[in-house]
N, CA, C and O atoms as CSV, one atom per row, in Angstrom:
chain,resi,resn,atom,element,x,y,z
A,1,MET,N,N,68.185,154.707,99.570
A,1,MET,CA,C,67.872,154.529,98.179
A,1,MET,C,C,69.132,154.878,97.383
A,1,MET,O,O,69.706,155.953,97.559
A,2,SER,N,N,69.551,153.974,96.518
A,2,SER,CA,C,70.791,154.205,95.783
A,2,SER,C,C,70.565,154.867,94.430
A,2,SER,O,O,71.510,155.415,93.862
A,3,GLU,N,N,69.351,154.837,93.893
A,3,GLU,CA,C,69.091,155.448,92.595
A,3,GLU,C,C,68.883,156.947,92.746
A,3,GLU,O,O,68.289,157.396,93.727
A,4,PRO,N,N,69.368,157.726,91.780
A,4,PRO,CA,C,69.194,159.174,91.880
A,4,PRO,C,C,67.730,159.559,91.715
A,4,PRO,O,O,66.967,158.885,91.023
A,5,VAL,N,N,67.361,160.644,92.357
A,5,VAL,CA,C,66.008,161.188,92.236
A,5,VAL,C,C,66.100,162.592,91.649
A,5,VAL,O,O,65.336,163.488,92.008
A,6,ASP,N,N,67.042,162.756,90.750
A,6,ASP,CA,C,67.360,164.044,90.157
A,6,ASP,C,C,66.144,164.716,89.540
A,6,ASP,O,O,65.507,164.159,88.645
A,7,ASP,N,N,65.823,165.908,90.018
A,7,ASP,CA,C,64.838,166.789,89.396
A,7,ASP,C,C,63.420,166.238,89.345
A,7,ASP,O,O,62.628,166.643,88.493
A,8,THR,N,N,63.096,165.327,90.239
A,8,THR,CA,C,61.755,164.755,90.233
A,8,THR,C,C,60.787,165.542,91.084
A,8,THR,O,O,59.597,165.228,91.097
A,9,GLY,N,N,61.244,166.540,91.786
A,9,GLY,CA,C,60.381,167.269,92.701
A,9,GLY,C,C,60.374,166.660,94.084
A,9,GLY,O,O,59.633,167.114,94.955
A,10,ILE,N,N,61.192,165.633,94.303
A,10,ILE,CA,C,61.270,165.021,95.630
A,10,ILE,C,C,62.030,165.960,96.550
A,10,ILE,O,O,63.182,166.307,96.290
A,11,ARG,N,N,61.372,166.369,97.627
A,11,ARG,CA,C,61.964,167.304,98.580
A,11,ARG,C,C,62.533,166.601,99.795
A,11,ARG,O,O,63.520,167.055,100.376
A,12,GLU,N,N,61.917,165.497,100.181
A,12,GLU,CA,C,62.340,164.857,101.424
A,12,GLU,C,C,61.870,163.408,101.426
A,12,GLU,O,O,60.805,163.081,100.902
A,13,VAL,N,N,62.683,162.554,102.025
A,13,VAL,CA,C,62.306,161.161,102.262
A,13,VAL,C,C,62.523,160.906,103.742
A,13,VAL,O,O,63.607,161.154,104.271
A,14,SER,N,N,61.484,160.409,104.413
A,14,SER,CA,C,61.577,160.147,105.849
A,14,SER,C,C,60.809,158.866,106.172
A,14,SER,O,O,60.201,158.252,105.295
A,15,TRP,N,N,60.848,158.484,107.422
A,15,TRP,CA,C,60.157,157.278,107.875
A,15,TRP,C,C,59.141,157.632,108.944
A,15,TRP,O,O,59.402,158.456,109.821
A,16,ASP,N,N,57.983,157.002,108.860
A,16,ASP,CA,C,56.947,157.070,109.884
A,16,ASP,C,C,56.687,155.619,110.277
A,16,ASP,O,O,55.831,154.945,109.705
A,17,GLY,N,N,57.448,155.157,111.269
A,17,GLY,CA,C,57.403,153.737,111.610
A,17,GLY,C,C,57.980,152.935,110.459
A,17,GLY,O,O,59.122,153.156,110.056
A,18,ALA,N,N,57.198,152.001,109.925
A,18,ALA,CA,C,57.645,151.163,108.806
A,18,ALA,C,C,57.257,151.750,107.451
A,18,ALA,O,O,57.483,151.122,106.416
A,19,THR,N,N,56.681,152.940,107.450
A,19,THR,CA,C,56.229,153.566,106.206
A,19,THR,C,C,57.248,154.585,105.716
A,19,THR,O,O,57.672,155.470,106.459
A,20,CYS,N,N,57.628,154.445,104.463
A,20,CYS,CA,C,58.509,155.420,103.815
A,20,CYS,C,C,57.632,156.580,103.346
A,20,CYS,O,O,56.695,156.384,102.573
A,21,VAL,N,N,57.940,157.780,103.817
A,21,VAL,CA,C,57.167,158.973,103.471
A,21,VAL,C,C,58.001,159.821,102.511
A,21,VAL,O,O,59.089,160.282,102.856
A,22,VAL,N,N,57.478,160.014,101.312
A,22,VAL,CA,C,58.169,160.798,100.291
A,22,VAL,C,C,57.392,162.096,100.091
A,22,VAL,O,O,56.205,162.077,99.764
A,23,THR,N,N,58.073,163.220,100.291
A,23,THR,CA,C,57.458,164.534,100.123
A,23,THR,C,C,57.871,165.089,98.770
A,23,THR,O,O,59.059,165.189,98.463
A,24,ILE,N,N,56.874,165.449,97.962
A,24,ILE,CA,C,57.153,165.974,96.626
A,24,ILE,C,C,56.537,167.361,96.467
A,24,ILE,O,O,55.554,167.708,97.120
A,25,THR,N,N,57.148,168.143,95.576
A,25,THR,CA,C,56.668,169.484,95.253
A,25,THR,C,C,56.388,169.530,93.758
A,25,THR,O,O,57.267,169.201,92.961
A,26,PRO,N,N,55.176,169.933,93.357
A,26,PRO,CA,C,54.868,170.002,91.924
A,26,PRO,C,C,55.608,171.155,91.255
A,26,PRO,O,O,55.972,172.137,91.901
A,27,THR,N,N,55.825,171.017,89.938
A,27,THR,CA,C,56.457,172.102,89.190
A,27,THR,C,C,55.560,173.333,89.170
A,27,THR,O,O,56.059,174.458,89.131
A,28,TYR,N,N,54.270,173.141,89.196
A,28,TYR,CA,C,53.264,174.202,89.288
A,28,TYR,C,C,52.170,173.707,90.217
A,28,TYR,O,O,51.908,172.505,90.265
A,29,SER,N,N,51.526,174.597,90.955
A,29,SER,CA,C,50.338,174.201,91.714
A,29,SER,C,C,49.300,173.724,90.708
A,29,SER,O,O,49.056,174.387,89.700
A,30,GLY,N,N,48.700,172.596,90.978
A,30,GLY,CA,C,47.725,172.039,90.048
A,30,GLY,C,C,48.356,171.293,88.895
A,30,GLY,O,O,47.688,171.040,87.892
A,31,CYS,N,N,49.625,170.934,89.007
A,31,CYS,CA,C,50.331,170.202,87.950
A,31,CYS,C,C,49.566,168.914,87.619
A,31,CYS,O,O,49.321,168.100,88.510
A,32,PRO,N,N,49.186,168.720,86.347
A,32,PRO,CA,C,48.417,167.537,85.983
A,32,PRO,C,C,49.210,166.232,86.080
A,32,PRO,O,O,48.623,165.151,86.046
A,33,ALA,N,N,50.519,166.322,86.200
A,33,ALA,CA,C,51.350,165.119,86.265
A,33,ALA,C,C,51.551,164.598,87.684
A,33,ALA,O,O,52.166,163.548,87.869
A,34,MET,N,N,51.047,165.309,88.685
A,34,MET,CA,C,51.311,164.912,90.080
A,34,MET,C,C,50.854,163.493,90.392
A,34,MET,O,O,51.567,162.755,91.072
A,35,GLN,N,N,49.694,163.101,89.915
A,35,GLN,CA,C,49.209,161.748,90.188
A,35,GLN,C,C,50.131,160.710,89.551
A,35,GLN,O,O,50.446,159.694,90.170
A,36,GLU,N,N,50.559,160.966,88.323
A,36,GLU,CA,C,51.464,160.043,87.637
A,36,GLU,C,C,52.832,160.004,88.322
A,36,GLU,O,O,53.415,158.931,88.477
A,37,ILE,N,N,53.342,161.154,88.727
A,37,ILE,CA,C,54.629,161.209,89.425
A,37,ILE,C,C,54.545,160.444,90.734
A,37,ILE,O,O,55.439,159.662,91.056
A,38,SER,N,N,53.479,160.662,91.489
A,38,SER,CA,C,53.296,159.960,92.760
A,38,SER,C,C,53.240,158.452,92.546
A,38,SER,O,O,53.887,157.694,93.268
A,39,ALA,N,N,52.467,158.019,91.556
A,39,ALA,CA,C,52.351,156.585,91.269
A,39,ALA,C,C,53.699,155.998,90.864
A,39,ALA,O,O,54.034,154.879,91.255
A,40,HIS,N,N,54.472,156.749,90.082
A,40,HIS,CA,C,55.793,156.273,89.655
A,40,HIS,C,C,56.731,156.110,90.852
A,40,HIS,O,O,57.457,155.120,90.941
A,41,VAL,N,N,56.717,157.072,91.765
A,41,VAL,CA,C,57.564,156.989,92.963
A,41,VAL,C,C,57.167,155.777,93.796
A,41,VAL,O,O,58.027,155.008,94.225
A,42,VAL,N,N,55.866,155.604,94.028
A,42,VAL,CA,C,55.385,154.465,94.819
A,42,VAL,C,C,55.766,153.151,94.147
A,42,VAL,O,O,56.289,152.253,94.807
A,43,ASP,N,N,55.514,153.024,92.848
A,43,ASP,CA,C,55.846,151.790,92.124
A,43,ASP,C,C,57.333,151.485,92.187
A,43,ASP,O,O,57.726,150.342,92.418
A,44,THR,N,N,58.161,152.504,91.982
A,44,THR,CA,C,59.616,152.309,92.012
A,44,THR,C,C,60.076,151.825,93.376
A,44,THR,O,O,60.880,150.897,93.468
A,45,LEU,N,N,59.569,152.448,94.443
A,45,LEU,CA,C,59.978,152.047,95.790
A,45,LEU,C,C,59.458,150.655,96.142
A,45,LEU,O,O,60.145,149.897,96.827
A,46,ARG,N,N,58.271,150.316,95.690
A,46,ARG,CA,C,57.747,148.964,95.943
A,46,ARG,C,C,58.562,147.921,95.188
A,46,ARG,O,O,58.789,146.826,95.703
A,47,GLN,N,N,59.004,148.243,93.981
A,47,GLN,CA,C,59.867,147.325,93.228
A,47,GLN,C,C,61.202,147.114,93.936
A,47,GLN,O,O,61.845,146.077,93.772
A,48,LYS,N,N,61.610,148.103,94.720
A,48,LYS,CA,C,62.857,147.999,95.489
A,48,LYS,C,C,62.641,147.280,96.818
A,48,LYS,O,O,63.581,147.115,97.595
A,49,GLY,N,N,61.399,146.851,97.082
A,49,GLY,CA,C,61.140,146.062,98.275
A,49,GLY,C,C,60.450,146.774,99.420
A,49,GLY,O,O,60.233,146.168,100.469
A,50,LEU,N,N,60.097,148.038,99.256
A,50,LEU,CA,C,59.397,148.750,100.327
A,50,LEU,C,C,57.900,148.460,100.229
A,50,LEU,O,O,57.271,148.748,99.211
A,51,ALA,N,N,57.342,147.894,101.283
A,51,ALA,CA,C,55.927,147.507,101.266
A,51,ALA,C,C,55.000,148.684,101.517
A,51,ALA,O,O,53.910,148.745,100.948
A,52,SER,N,N,55.416,149.616,102.356
A,52,SER,CA,C,54.539,150.718,102.742
A,52,SER,C,C,55.167,152.056,102.357
A,52,SER,O,O,56.210,152.448,102.881
A,53,VAL,N,N,54.505,152.742,101.430
A,53,VAL,CA,C,54.994,154.033,100.938
A,53,VAL,C,C,53.835,155.027,100.970
A,53,VAL,O,O,52.718,154.705,100.566
A,54,ARG,N,N,54.113,156.237,101.453
A,54,ARG,CA,C,53.106,157.300,101.455
A,54,ARG,C,C,53.707,158.538,100.789
A,54,ARG,O,O,54.850,158.912,101.052
A,55,ILE,N,N,52.921,159.155,99.933
A,55,ILE,CA,C,53.344,160.383,99.257
A,55,ILE,C,C,52.614,161.552,99.898
A,55,ILE,O,O,51.401,161.505,100.104
A,56,GLN,N,N,53.363,162.598,100.209
A,56,GLN,CA,C,52.725,163.835,100.653
A,56,GLN,C,C,53.249,164.978,99.793
A,56,GLN,O,O,54.365,164.926,99.275
A,57,THR,N,N,52.425,166.007,99.653
A,57,THR,CA,C,52.755,167.144,98.798
A,57,THR,C,C,53.113,168.349,99.652
A,57,THR,O,O,52.444,168.648,100.641
A,58,ARG,N,N,54.183,169.040,99.257
A,58,ARG,CA,C,54.575,170.291,99.910
A,58,ARG,C,C,54.622,171.372,98.832
A,58,ARG,O,O,55.357,171.255,97.851
A,59,LEU,N,N,53.836,172.416,99.025
A,59,LEU,CA,C,53.766,173.495,98.035
A,59,LEU,C,C,54.714,174.646,98.321
A,59,LEU,O,O,54.948,175.485,97.451
A,60,SER,N,N,55.264,174.699,99.530
A,60,SER,CA,C,56.143,175.797,99.901
A,60,SER,C,C,57.431,175.244,100.502
A,60,SER,O,O,57.369,174.421,101.415
A,61,PRO,N,N,58.581,175.666,100.023
A,61,PRO,CA,C,58.751,176.654,98.960
A,61,PRO,C,C,58.337,176.070,97.613
A,61,PRO,O,O,58.433,174.864,97.385
A,62,ALA,N,N,57.884,176.938,96.741
A,62,ALA,CA,C,57.460,176.509,95.414
A,62,ALA,C,C,58.652,175.966,94.634
A,62,ALA,O,O,59.775,176.450,94.777
A,63,TRP,N,N,58.395,174.963,93.814
A,63,TRP,CA,C,59.434,174.387,92.968
A,63,TRP,C,C,59.904,175.446,91.978
A,63,TRP,O,O,59.113,176.273,91.525
A,64,THR,N,N,61.170,175.420,91.650
A,64,THR,CA,C,61.734,176.361,90.689
A,64,THR,C,C,62.672,175.628,89.742
A,64,THR,O,O,63.322,174.658,90.132
A,65,THR,N,N,62.741,176.086,88.512
A,65,THR,CA,C,63.661,175.487,87.550
A,65,THR,C,C,65.114,175.706,87.954
A,65,THR,O,O,66.010,175.051,87.419
A,66,ASP,N,N,65.358,176.616,88.889
A,66,ASP,CA,C,66.720,176.806,89.403
A,66,ASP,C,C,67.223,175.538,90.087
A,66,ASP,O,O,68.432,175.359,90.238
A,67,TRP,N,N,66.311,174.653,90.502
A,67,TRP,CA,C,66.707,173.410,91.167
A,67,TRP,C,C,67.131,172.330,90.174
A,67,TRP,O,O,67.656,171.295,90.583
A,68,LEU,N,N,66.914,172.552,88.884
A,68,LEU,CA,C,67.333,171.566,87.891
A,68,LEU,C,C,68.855,171.486,87.860
A,68,LEU,O,O,69.543,172.506,87.827
A,69,THR,N,N,69.359,170.285,87.872
A,69,THR,CA,C,70.800,170.070,87.793
A,69,THR,C,C,71.207,169.912,86.326
A,69,THR,O,O,70.340,169.788,85.461
A,70,PRO,N,N,72.500,169.914,86.033
A,70,PRO,CA,C,72.923,169.634,84.660
A,70,PRO,C,C,72.402,168.280,84.155
A,70,PRO,O,O,72.053,168.148,82.982
A,71,ALA,N,N,72.350,167.290,85.030
A,71,ALA,CA,C,71.803,165.983,84.632
A,71,ALA,C,C,70.321,166.096,84.295
A,71,ALA,O,O,69.838,165.435,83.375
A,72,GLY,N,N,69.600,166.932,85.035
A,72,GLY,CA,C,68.186,167.156,84.751
A,72,GLY,C,C,67.982,167.860,83.424
A,72,GLY,O,O,67.066,167.523,82.673
A,73,HIS,N,N,68.834,168.843,83.126
A,73,HIS,CA,C,68.781,169.533,81.831
A,73,HIS,C,C,69.011,168.530,80.703
A,73,HIS,O,O,68.300,168.545,79.698
A,74,ALA,N,N,70.002,167.664,80.871
A,74,ALA,CA,C,70.319,166.669,79.845
A,74,ALA,C,C,69.164,165.686,79.660
A,74,ALA,O,O,68.858,165.293,78.534
A,75,ALA,N,N,68.523,165.288,80.757
A,75,ALA,CA,C,67.396,164.354,80.672
A,75,ALA,C,C,66.225,164.976,79.914
A,75,ALA,O,O,65.594,164.309,79.094
A,76,LEU,N,N,65.931,166.250,80.181
A,76,LEU,CA,C,64.862,166.928,79.447
A,76,LEU,C,C,65.174,166.954,77.953
A,76,LEU,O,O,64.310,166.677,77.121
A,77,LYS,N,N,66.408,167.287,77.628
A,77,LYS,CA,C,66.813,167.373,76.225
A,77,LYS,C,C,66.696,166.013,75.531
A,77,LYS,O,O,66.226,165.932,74.397
A,78,ARG,N,N,67.126,164.942,76.218
A,78,ARG,CA,C,67.006,163.594,75.652
A,78,ARG,C,C,65.544,163.227,75.403
A,78,ARG,O,O,65.236,162.489,74.468
A,79,TYR,N,N,64.657,163.738,76.233
A,79,TYR,CA,C,63.228,163.458,76.105
A,79,TYR,C,C,62.574,164.325,75.024
A,79,TYR,O,O,61.406,164.123,74.693
A,80,GLY,N,N,63.317,165.281,74.478
A,80,GLY,CA,C,62.790,166.141,73.424
A,80,GLY,C,C,62.220,167.450,73.917
A,80,GLY,O,O,61.486,168.121,73.192
A,81,ILE,N,N,62.553,167.831,75.166
A,81,ILE,CA,C,62.095,169.090,75.747
A,81,ILE,C,C,63.302,169.996,75.938
A,81,ILE,O,O,64.291,169.594,76.550
A,82,ALA,N,N,63.228,171.211,75.420
A,82,ALA,CA,C,64.327,172.160,75.607
A,82,ALA,C,C,64.329,172.623,77.063
A,82,ALA,O,O,63.314,173.123,77.548
A,83,PRO,N,N,65.453,172.464,77.766
A,83,PRO,CA,C,65.514,172.910,79.165
A,83,PRO,C,C,65.540,174.431,79.258
A,83,PRO,O,O,65.873,175.105,78.283
A,84,PRO,N,N,65.190,174.980,80.428
A,84,PRO,CA,C,65.193,176.439,80.582
A,84,PRO,C,C,66.588,177.013,80.375
A,84,PRO,O,O,67.586,176.416,80.778
A,85,LYS,N,N,66.643,178.185,79.739
A,85,LYS,CA,C,67.923,178.827,79.429
A,85,LYS,C,C,68.398,179.756,80.533
A,85,LYS,O,O,69.601,179.963,80.690
A,86,GLU,N,N,67.474,180.318,81.298
A,86,GLU,CA,C,67.853,181.323,82.282
A,86,GLU,C,C,67.394,180.906,83.667
A,86,GLU,O,O,66.663,179.930,83.837
A,87,LYS,N,N,67.834,181.660,84.635
A,87,LYS,CA,C,67.410,181.434,86.016
A,87,LYS,C,C,66.025,182.025,86.216
A,87,LYS,O,O,65.665,183.020,85.586
A,88,ALA,N,N,65.254,181.408,87.095
A,88,ALA,CA,C,63.885,181.861,87.345
A,88,ALA,C,C,63.846,183.265,87.934
A,88,ALA,O,O,62.870,183.990,87.738
A,89,ILE,N,N,64.890,183.656,88.650
A,89,ILE,CA,C,64.871,184.974,89.280
A,89,ILE,C,C,65.203,186.096,88.296
A,89,ILE,O,O,65.141,187.271,88.657
A,90,ASP,N,N,65.554,185.746,87.060
A,90,ASP,CA,C,65.862,186.737,86.032
A,90,ASP,C,C,64.560,187.364,85.535
A,90,ASP,O,O,63.763,186.696,84.877
A,91,ILE,N,N,64.344,188.634,85.843
A,91,ILE,CA,C,63.123,189.305,85.400
A,91,ILE,C,C,63.395,190.258,84.239
A,91,ILE,O,O,62.530,191.054,83.874
A,92,SER,N,N,64.580,190.180,83.664
A,92,SER,CA,C,64.931,191.109,82.589
A,92,SER,C,C,64.021,190.953,81.382
A,92,SER,O,O,63.830,191.909,80.630
A,93,GLY,N,N,63.459,189.775,81.183
A,93,GLY,CA,C,62.585,189.549,80.040
A,93,GLY,C,C,61.273,190.297,80.130
A,93,GLY,O,O,60.526,190.359,79.154
A,94,LEU,N,N,60.982,190.865,81.285
A,94,LEU,CA,C,59.743,191.619,81.438
A,94,LEU,C,C,59.848,193.003,80.813
A,94,LEU,O,O,58.831,193.629,80.511
A,95,ALA,N,N,61.062,193.480,80.621
A,95,ALA,CA,C,61.265,194.807,80.034
A,95,ALA,C,C,61.150,194.723,78.511
A,95,ALA,O,O,61.584,193.748,77.897
A,96,ARG,N,N,60.566,195.745,77.920
A,96,ARG,CA,C,60.452,195.764,76.458
A,96,ARG,C,C,61.835,195.932,75.825
A,96,ARG,O,O,62.696,196.645,76.340
A,97,GLY,N,N,62.013,195.261,74.709
A,97,GLY,CA,C,63.238,195.413,73.961
A,97,GLY,C,C,64.398,194.566,74.460
A,97,GLY,O,O,65.486,194.627,73.887
A,98,VAL,N,N,64.201,193.787,75.496
A,98,VAL,CA,C,65.277,192.933,75.989
A,98,VAL,C,C,65.349,191.697,75.106
A,98,VAL,O,O,64.349,191.004,74.914
A,99,HIS,N,N,66.514,191.427,74.578
A,99,HIS,CA,C,66.698,190.260,73.720
A,99,HIS,C,C,67.123,189.074,74.574
A,99,HIS,O,O,68.114,189.144,75.302
A,100,ARG,N,N,66.381,188.005,74.482
A,100,ARG,CA,C,66.732,186.785,75.205
A,100,ARG,C,C,67.458,185.845,74.253
A,100,ARG,O,O,67.258,185.891,73.039
A,101,ALA,N,N,68.289,185.007,74.811
A,101,ALA,CA,C,69.005,184.021,74.007
A,101,ALA,C,C,67.996,183.099,73.328
A,101,ALA,O,O,66.962,182.782,73.915
A,102,PRO,N,N,68.281,182.667,72.105
A,102,PRO,CA,C,67.350,181.777,71.416
A,102,PRO,C,C,67.245,180.430,72.136
A,102,PRO,O,O,68.178,179.990,72.808
A,103,VAL,N,N,66.105,179.800,71.978
A,103,VAL,CA,C,65.887,178.473,72.546
A,103,VAL,C,C,66.417,177.458,71.551
A,103,VAL,O,O,66.029,177.469,70.383
A,104,GLN,N,N,67.290,176.593,71.999
A,104,GLN,CA,C,67.914,175.602,71.127
A,104,GLN,C,C,66.998,174.400,70.929
A,104,GLN,O,O,66.415,173.897,71.890
A,105,CYS,N,N,66.871,173.942,69.702
A,105,CYS,CA,C,66.071,172.763,69.391
A,105,CYS,C,C,66.701,171.539,70.059
A,105,CYS,O,O,67.886,171.277,69.854
A,106,PRO,N,N,65.934,170.783,70.855
A,106,PRO,CA,C,66.501,169.614,71.518
A,106,PRO,C,C,66.764,168.455,70.558
A,106,PRO,O,O,67.446,167.497,70.921
A,107,ARG,N,N,66.232,168.531,69.346
A,107,ARG,CA,C,66.416,167.439,68.390
A,107,ARG,C,C,67.655,167.629,67.513
A,107,ARG,O,O,68.478,166.722,67.387
A,108,CYS,N,N,67.783,168.828,66.902
A,108,CYS,CA,C,68.901,169.031,65.975
A,108,CYS,C,C,69.945,170.010,66.493
A,108,CYS,O,O,71.023,170.128,65.910
A,109,GLY,N,N,69.639,170.721,67.590
A,109,GLY,CA,C,70.602,171.644,68.181
A,109,GLY,C,C,70.612,173.034,67.580
A,109,GLY,O,O,71.404,173.876,68.002
A,110,SER,N,N,69.755,173.299,66.606
A,110,SER,CA,C,69.725,174.605,65.955
A,110,SER,C,C,69.161,175.681,66.883
A,110,SER,O,O,68.272,175.422,67.693
A,111,ASP,N,N,69.698,176.891,66.745
A,111,ASP,CA,C,69.161,178.051,67.455
A,111,ASP,C,C,68.087,178.761,66.628
A,111,ASP,O,O,67.496,179.738,67.086
A,112,ALA,N,N,67.835,178.274,65.416
A,112,ALA,CA,C,66.835,178.882,64.534
A,112,ALA,C,C,65.452,178.351,64.911
A,112,ALA,O,O,64.880,177.508,64.219
A,113,THR,N,N,64.934,178.864,66.022
A,113,THR,CA,C,63.634,178.413,66.523
A,113,THR,C,C,62.729,179.616,66.728
A,113,THR,O,O,63.196,180.751,66.829
A,114,ARG,N,N,61.424,179.354,66.790
A,114,ARG,CA,C,60.490,180.452,67.038
A,114,ARG,C,C,59.387,179.989,67.974
A,114,ARG,O,O,58.978,178.828,67.965
A,115,LEU,N,N,58.924,180.925,68.774
A,115,LEU,CA,C,57.829,180.670,69.699
A,115,LEU,C,C,56.527,180.547,68.917
A,115,LEU,O,O,56.191,181.421,68.118
A,116,VAL,N,N,55.796,179.460,69.150
A,116,VAL,CA,C,54.490,179.255,68.531
A,116,VAL,C,C,53.387,179.654,69.506
A,116,VAL,O,O,52.414,180.306,69.127
A,117,SER,N,N,53.555,179.250,70.782
A,117,SER,CA,C,52.555,179.550,71.805
A,117,SER,C,C,53.222,179.609,73.172
A,117,SER,O,O,54.121,178.818,73.458
A,118,GLN,N,N,52.791,180.537,74.015
A,118,GLN,CA,C,53.325,180.637,75.377
A,118,GLN,C,C,53.012,179.389,76.191
A,118,GLN,O,O,53.644,179.149,77.220
A,119,PHE,N,N,52.048,178.594,75.746
A,119,PHE,CA,C,51.681,177.382,76.476
A,119,PHE,C,C,51.813,176.178,75.570
A,119,PHE,O,O,51.269,176.147,74.466
A,120,GLY,N,N,52.550,175.180,76.057
A,120,GLY,CA,C,52.755,173.952,75.311
A,120,GLY,C,C,51.821,172.865,75.807
A,120,GLY,O,O,50.651,173.118,76.094
A,121,SER,N,N,52.350,171.647,75.906
A,121,SER,CA,C,51.530,170.510,76.315
A,121,SER,C,C,51.055,170.628,77.759
A,121,SER,O,O,50.057,170.016,78.138
A,122,THR,N,N,51.766,171.412,78.563
A,122,THR,CA,C,51.344,171.720,79.934
A,122,THR,C,C,51.672,173.187,80.196
A,122,THR,O,O,52.407,173.807,79.428
A,123,SER,N,N,51.133,173.738,81.268
A,123,SER,CA,C,51.333,175.166,81.535
A,123,SER,C,C,52.772,175.522,81.888
A,123,SER,O,O,53.141,176.694,81.830
A,124,CYS,N,N,53.591,174.540,82.252
A,124,CYS,CA,C,54.985,174.825,82.597
A,124,CYS,C,C,55.889,174.835,81.362
A,124,CYS,O,O,57.097,175.037,81.476
A,125,LYS,N,N,55.297,174.615,80.180
A,125,LYS,CA,C,56.086,174.577,78.952
A,125,LYS,C,C,55.493,175.515,77.907
A,125,LYS,O,O,54.296,175.801,77.919
A,126,ALA,N,N,56.344,175.987,77.007
A,126,ALA,CA,C,55.923,176.794,75.862
A,126,ALA,C,C,56.177,175.969,74.604
A,126,ALA,O,O,57.073,175.126,74.584
A,127,LEU,N,N,55.393,176.210,73.560
A,127,LEU,CA,C,55.546,175.469,72.316
A,127,LEU,C,C,56.402,176.266,71.334
A,127,LEU,O,O,56.117,177.428,71.044
A,128,TYR,N,N,57.446,175.629,70.833
A,128,TYR,CA,C,58.350,176.217,69.845
A,128,TYR,C,C,58.371,175.344,68.598
A,128,TYR,O,O,57.939,174.191,68.624
A,129,ARG,N,N,58.877,175.906,67.510
A,129,ARG,CA,C,59.113,175.133,66.292
A,129,ARG,C,C,60.509,175.479,65.793
A,129,ARG,O,O,60.929,176.636,65.810
A,130,CYS,N,N,61.208,174.457,65.355
A,130,CYS,CA,C,62.550,174.638,64.810
A,130,CYS,C,C,62.443,174.966,63.323
A,130,CYS,O,O,61.794,174.241,62.569
A,131,SER,N,N,63.073,176.047,62.908
A,131,SER,CA,C,63.070,176.438,61.498
A,131,SER,C,C,64.031,175.581,60.683
A,131,SER,O,O,63.908,175.513,59.460
A,132,HIS,N,N,64.978,174.933,61.335
A,132,HIS,CA,C,65.964,174.110,60.635
A,132,HIS,C,C,65.407,172.723,60.306
A,132,HIS,O,O,65.403,172.312,59.145
A,133,CYS,N,N,64.936,171.996,61.338
A,133,CYS,CA,C,64.439,170.633,61.103
A,133,CYS,C,C,62.919,170.576,60.978
A,133,CYS,O,O,62.365,169.549,60.586
A,134,GLY,N,N,62.237,171.686,61.313
A,134,GLY,CA,C,60.794,171.758,61.162
A,134,GLY,C,C,59.985,171.141,62.284
A,134,GLY,O,O,58.755,171.192,62.259
A,135,GLU,N,N,60.651,170.559,63.264
A,135,GLU,CA,C,59.953,169.868,64.343
A,135,GLU,C,C,59.442,170.828,65.414
A,135,GLU,O,O,60.140,171.771,65.788
A,136,PRO,N,N,58.227,170.593,65.909
A,136,PRO,CA,C,57.754,171.334,67.078
A,136,PRO,C,C,58.352,170.710,68.337
A,136,PRO,O,O,58.670,169.521,68.355
A,137,PHE,N,N,58.502,171.509,69.380
A,137,PHE,CA,C,59.006,170.964,70.641
A,137,PHE,C,C,58.576,171.852,71.789
A,137,PHE,O,O,58.284,173.035,71.610
A,138,ASP,N,N,58.542,171.260,72.975
A,138,ASP,CA,C,58.238,172.006,74.191
A,138,ASP,C,C,59.513,172.609,74.757
A,138,ASP,O,O,60.592,172.023,74.667
A,139,TYR,N,N,59.368,173.785,75.340
A,139,TYR,CA,C,60.445,174.456,76.070
A,139,TYR,C,C,59.984,174.574,77.514
A,139,TYR,O,O,58.921,175.132,77.785
A,140,PHE,N,N,60.777,174.051,78.441
A,140,PHE,CA,C,60.438,174.112,79.859
A,140,PHE,C,C,60.734,175.523,80.347
A,140,PHE,O,O,61.894,175.916,80.463
A,141,LYS,N,N,59.678,176.284,80.633
A,141,LYS,CA,C,59.832,177.693,81.011
A,141,LYS,C,C,60.485,177.834,82.382
A,141,LYS,O,O,60.210,177.057,83.296
A,142,ALA,N,N,61.348,178.829,82.512
A,142,ALA,CA,C,61.961,179.129,83.808
A,142,ALA,C,C,60.896,179.717,84.719
A,142,ALA,O,O,60.152,180.618,84.331
A,143,HIS,N,N,60.838,179.202,85.914
A,143,HIS,CA,C,59.902,179.727,86.908
A,143,HIS,C,C,60.371,179.365,88.299
A,143,HIS,O,O,59.717,179.717,89.282
């Protein structure tokens, strides 16, 4: 496959006879987008000429935002989602009084943003609002 599969959760591509087997890992267990992601992978591969495609799910190791590449961060931002600012293994935010870097608005680039809700459109995102442009946006939480 010549097209990149950057940050899609694709862990492995293998063959079982004439069937292309794509192993994917959800961003969260129970991710509501898994069916759509699977359908997109199958459709894309069929458009490339593969007649037989099977999707399988692997939950371990769990997906982490540490696997996002710079291209993946840029793609999230273009889509209007602020990419994670820190590494998932950073637990410093659990301590009281620790100041975290502000979340940058993916639309106007301002750091003048505020958390509206720990949960955004999906459980892997938090809802923020930009004080500069006034737009709400999702922030992809590090995990």
